[in-house]
C-alpha positions as CSV (number, residue, x, y, z in Angstrom):
1,M,22.1,-10.0,8.2
2,N,20.9,-10.7,4.7
3,T,18.6,-8.1,3.3
4,P,16.5,-9.2,0.3
5,P,16.7,-7.1,-2.8
6,M,14.1,-4.4,-3.1
7,S,11.5,-4.6,-5.9
8,A,11.3,-2.0,-8.6
9,P,8.6,0.6,-8.0
10,H,6.6,-0.7,-10.9
11,D,6.2,-4.2,-9.3
12,V,3.1,-3.1,-7.4
13,T,0.2,-1.0,-8.9
14,T,-3.5,-0.7,-8.6
15,A,-5.5,-2.6,-11.1
16,P,-6.4,-0.6,-14.2
17,H,-10.2,-0.3,-14.8
18,D,-9.9,-2.3,-18.0
19,V,-8.7,-5.4,-16.2
20,D,-11.7,-7.8,-16.1
21,L,-11.9,-9.3,-12.6
22,A,-15.5,-10.5,-12.9
23,H,-14.6,-14.2,-13.2
24,T,-11.5,-14.1,-11.0
25,R,-11.2,-16.8,-8.4
26,W,-10.4,-15.1,-5.1
27,R,-8.9,-17.1,-2.3
28,K,-8.6,-16.1,1.4
29,S,-6.5,-17.7,4.1
30,S,-7.9,-20.6,6.0
31,Y,-6.7,-18.8,9.1
32,S,-9.3,-16.0,8.5
33,G,-12.0,-18.0,10.2
34,G,-14.6,-17.0,7.6
35,A,-14.8,-13.4,8.8
36,N,-14.4,-10.5,6.3
37,D,-11.3,-9.2,8.0
38,C,-8.7,-10.5,5.8
39,V,-7.1,-10.0,2.4
40,E,-8.0,-12.1,-0.7
41,V,-5.5,-13.1,-3.4
42,A,-6.1,-14.1,-7.0
43,E,-3.6,-15.4,-9.5
44,L,-3.8,-13.7,-12.9
45,S,-1.8,-14.4,-16.0
46,E,1.1,-12.1,-15.3
47,H,0.2,-10.8,-11.8
48,A,-1.2,-11.6,-8.4
49,A,-4.1,-9.4,-7.3
50,V,-4.7,-8.6,-3.7
51,R,-7.8,-7.0,-2.3
52,D,-9.4,-6.1,1.1
53,S,-12.2,-8.6,1.9
54,K,-14.1,-5.8,3.7
55,D,-14.1,-3.5,0.6
56,I,-14.2,-5.7,-2.5
57,G,-15.5,-2.8,-4.6
58,R,-12.1,-1.0,-4.5
59,Q,-9.6,-1.8,-7.2
60,P,-7.1,-4.5,-6.0
61,L,-3.4,-4.1,-5.9
62,L,-1.5,-5.9,-8.6
63,F,1.9,-7.4,-7.8
64,S,4.3,-8.9,-10.3
65,K,4.7,-12.6,-9.6
66,A,8.3,-11.9,-8.5
67,A,7.1,-9.2,-6.1
68,M,4.4,-11.5,-4.7
69,R,7.0,-14.4,-4.2
70,A,9.3,-11.9,-2.4
71,L,6.4,-10.7,-0.1
72,V,5.3,-14.2,0.8
73,S,8.8,-15.5,1.4
74,G,9.6,-12.5,3.5
75,I,6.5,-13.0,5.7
76,A,7.3,-16.7,6.0
77,R,10.8,-15.9,7.4
78,G,9.2,-14.2,10.4
79,P,8.6,-10.7,11.8
80,I,10.1,-8.1,9.6
81,G,10.9,-5.8,12.5
82,E,13.1,-8.4,14.1
83,R,15.2,-8.9,10.9
84,W,15.6,-5.3,9.8
85,G,14.9,-3.3,13.0
């Protein structure tokens, strides 16, 4: 079993209030079916921002680009519980 390296604790944080997200281009999965029951992702200069589409007023989480790549590649490999359970 090959366990991916864990990200440093500072790789995920909530967006500080001084981050301007007013003109951010948010994307949601085409699998969401248009309902607001999904997460939305935006690419920023040094981070990827993730927010809940049901509560867009909350500050999004910011992932370092390395942490976001690790998250997405981990999801793509299949159910986490089956690999690390």
